[in-house]
N, C-alpha and C positions, 0 to 999 in steps of 0.2 A: 861363472856359468851364466848364460843369457835367457831370458824370459821376456818375450814379445811385453805382455803387457805390463811390467813394470818399468821398461824402456823401449816406448814404444818408438822415440826419435831415432834410434837405430837401426831400423826396420821400416821406418817411414818410403814410402815408394815402391816397396816390393808386396811380392806374393808370400814370401819367407813368415813360416808362422814358429820356425822354431832356429835355434845359431847352426844344426847341420844343413839348413834350406838356405839360411842367410851366407854360409861360409861359399855357395856355389854359385850366389851372384855374380854380376859383373865385379862391382865394386866392395862386395859383403865382409872380404876379409881387412881390406884396409879401413871398413867401416869399426870391423870387430878391435882392430886395433887401436884406432883412434877412441874407441870408448874406454879398453882398459887401460889407455894411458892419461887418460882426462877425469872419470868418474870418480875415481877414487883417488885423492893425493894425501900428499901428508898432514893439510889443515884437516882432512878430517881424520885422519888416526888421533891427532892431538884433539880435538873435540871429543870423541869417544873416551878418550882418557878422562880429559877434564868433566866429561858429562859422570864420571864412575864407573863407569864400561870395563871391565876386567878380562873377558873372556870372549873372543872375535870365533865363529862359525864360518868357515872359507867353503862352501860349496865349488868342489873343482870336477873337471871332467876325467875320463881315463888318457885324454890327450895331454893331459897338463904339463910332464916334464917332456915329451916329445910329438913332434908333428906326428898326428893321423889322420891324413887327407880325409876329406876335405876340411878338418878342423886345424888349426894353428897351437900350437905349443904355447903355454902361458908362464912358461918356467920365470920369465924375468919380472913378471907382477908378482910371482908366489915370494920366489928371492925378497923383492925389494918389501913385501908386505911384513915377512916373517924377520926382518931386518926393522923395521918400523915399529913393529909391536916389541921387541926389544929395547929399544932405544926410550919406549914410551910405557913401558912396564907393563904389558897387555899380554896376556898368552892367546895361541890358534889351537882352534881344533878343525885339521885336514880333513873335508868331509868329501868322501866318494861320489860324488853326485849324480854321475853318470857314467857307467858301465859298459864296456862292450856287450854289443848286442840286445842291450838296453832293460833295466831290471825291474821297468813299470812301464804306462803306456803314457805318461805325461810328457811334456813337450820339452822337458828338461832332464829326461835320461838317458840322451846320448844317442837317439836314432831318428832320422827323420820317419821313419816308420812307427809311429807313435802307438796305433794299434795291435802291434806284434813284440811282444814279450821273448827275445829271444835268447837272454842270460842263462836260462838252466841247460842250454847244449855246453856240453862238458869242456869243449873249446874255451868259450867265453867265462867260463867260470875258471880256468887254468890261467887263462890272460888278465883276469882280475886278479887272482891271487897276486900274479909277478908283477903287475902294476902298484900295489899296495905295497910289495917289498921295495920297488924302486924308491916310491915314497917314503919309505920308513927309512932306506938306506941315505936317501938325500938331506932329509931334513930331521932323521931322531934323536939326534944329539944338538939338535938346534934348542937353545934354552928358552925360544918361546914357545917351544911346541908341548900343548896339553895334552893333546892325544889325537888319535885317528879314526875316522869312523870308515868301517870296512863297506857299508852300501846305504845309500840314500833310500828310504821306503820301498825295499822292493815288493813285489806283488805275488802275493801267494795264492793260487786260486783251490789248489788240490793239495790232498795230504802228502801224496809223494814229493810237491815242490815243498812242503815246508822241511819235510826230513832232509831234503837236499837241500836246501838251503842251512838249516841246523848241522849238518853234516859240514859242508864248507865252509861255515863259521867258525866250526870248533877248529878245524886243521889248519887252515889259515889265521886262525887265532895266535895256536900255538907257535906257527911260523915266525911271526910280526913279534911274538913276545921273548922269543930267543934275540931279538935284533935289538930290542926298544930298551931305552933306561926303565926301571921298575916304577920311576914316576910316571912315565906318558902312558895315558889311557886307550886302552883301545874300547872302542865303543859301539854297539850294535843297536840298529833299528827295532822297533819293538813290530813292524811289518802291519800298525794299528791293531793287534793281535797281543796287547799287553799280556793279557792273562795266559797265555800261552808261552810268551819266552821269559817272562819272571821264573827266574829260577832256573832257566835252564841257557843261561848265557856264562857261566862259569863266573872267573873273577872277571869280568868285563865289566863294561858300563852300559846299561840299559837307556836308551834315547827314545823316548814317547812325546810326541808331537800331540800338543794340547791344541785342538780348535773348535769351535760352536758354531759354525756355520756353512759347514759343506753337507751336513746328514740331513737326510730324508727327516728327522724326527728335529732336528734345529731347525730346518727351513721352515716347518709346518708353526712352529711355536710363535707364537704373536704378542709375547710379553716378555718383560726381564725376570722376570719370576721364574721359567722354565731354565734360563740359565743360570740364574744363580742356583738352583736347583742341583742343575747338573753340575755346576763347580763343585756344591759342596759334596756330593757323591765321588766325582774322581779324585777332590782331594784325600777322601777316607782311602780309595784303593792306591793311591800313589803312596800313600804312607805303608798300606803292605807290602807294596811291591819294592819299596827300599828296604824293607828287612830280607831281601834276597838277595840281592845283591847294589851295587851303586846306582844311580837314577838320575840322570837328566832330564828336563825339557827340551828338546833340541830344535824346537818350532814350537812358536806361540804369538797370538797377537790378540789386538782389540777387536777385532773385525767381528760382524754379527750378522746374520743372515738378511737380506734386504728388507724384508716384513718389518723387521725392527730395528736396523743401525738406522741412526741419526748421530751427529757428533756429540750431542749428551748421552744417547745411550751407549754409546762405544766406550765415551769418557767413564763411565760408570762401570762398563765392563772391565776396562782397564783398572780401575781402582778396586773392584772386587778382586780380580785376580792377584794381585799386590796384597790386598790384605789375607787371604786366605793360603794359610801354611801349604807350601807344595811339596815338602819334605824330599826336596833334591839337591844335588849338589850343585846344581846350577841350570839356570833358564836362561834362554836365549830367543829374543825375539824377531819375527822373520817380519820383516828385513829392517835392515840400518837405514837404505833411502831407495825411494823409487821417485819416477820425474814428475809423480803426480803426489798432491798433501792425500793425507787419510790414513785408517786404522793401520794400512799396511808400512806405513813410512815411520818409521821408529823417531827419528829427527825430526819430524813435523808435528808429530804427537809429544814430543820431550819439550819441543819450543813453545806448546799450549801449556805445559804445564800439567801433563798429564803423569809425569812422573817426578814432580816436586817431592822430597824429604824421603824418597824410596829407593835411592842407588848408593846411601851412605854406608 
């Protein structure tokens, strides 16, 4: 999945704000193919393995296995990554990051109309289940597969939508579970509502995304004290959730709001998160790398020593 802020050079000279729009520009598909062939190579996988990483979360779109105009299939790259992961003793969580109709309003959710969530239409839910089944049939027996994530950060605005999503999650999980080996996990997003979803995902693994740079409360804070207090509070909450089902932090980073962020404060924030027990089975940094240095770029942070002695 492409996001313009992460790889602006791919979008340079266009008005496109997301992959959907870029795919329809004159040379957009060629740009996307060039990016896929060059941005991640075997040297990256080798580096990750040597850095102590054991699990990769790969964000993919509903067009992953087959062309869905204007989107191009990414199957050759996924096949390659799965085989590279096996070669370097890594595992992969295949995360459906973009669903038919768009499951949220973000630029990565699979629609050029980012202000309109249409995933709750029954036909889009059915398509999503079939896509997940296709992914399961294609990669379910691959030795590098750690899990399949049903949806990334679906937006839930009403009680009706929440129950719709819960019912779909339950039915789709049963379908996939009958096809997957027992050791492969099915992962469910907490929709940024962990208190409601914890205990309601059956044997699935609950995915919580831990950020302290987006909420109004976090943005209004002017010191690291607030962020350390929030971290301690959430660590206790995660401990409680982990008693109800397996838990992962599917996304986290050292990023802080603009009013607090600096190289030193974000280093401290990173160290604080590594020091506080997360009470989870896995945690995954967003993201491995971007075109710019900084807190969203794990490789850059690692090279600055932010993770020394923490990944053994």
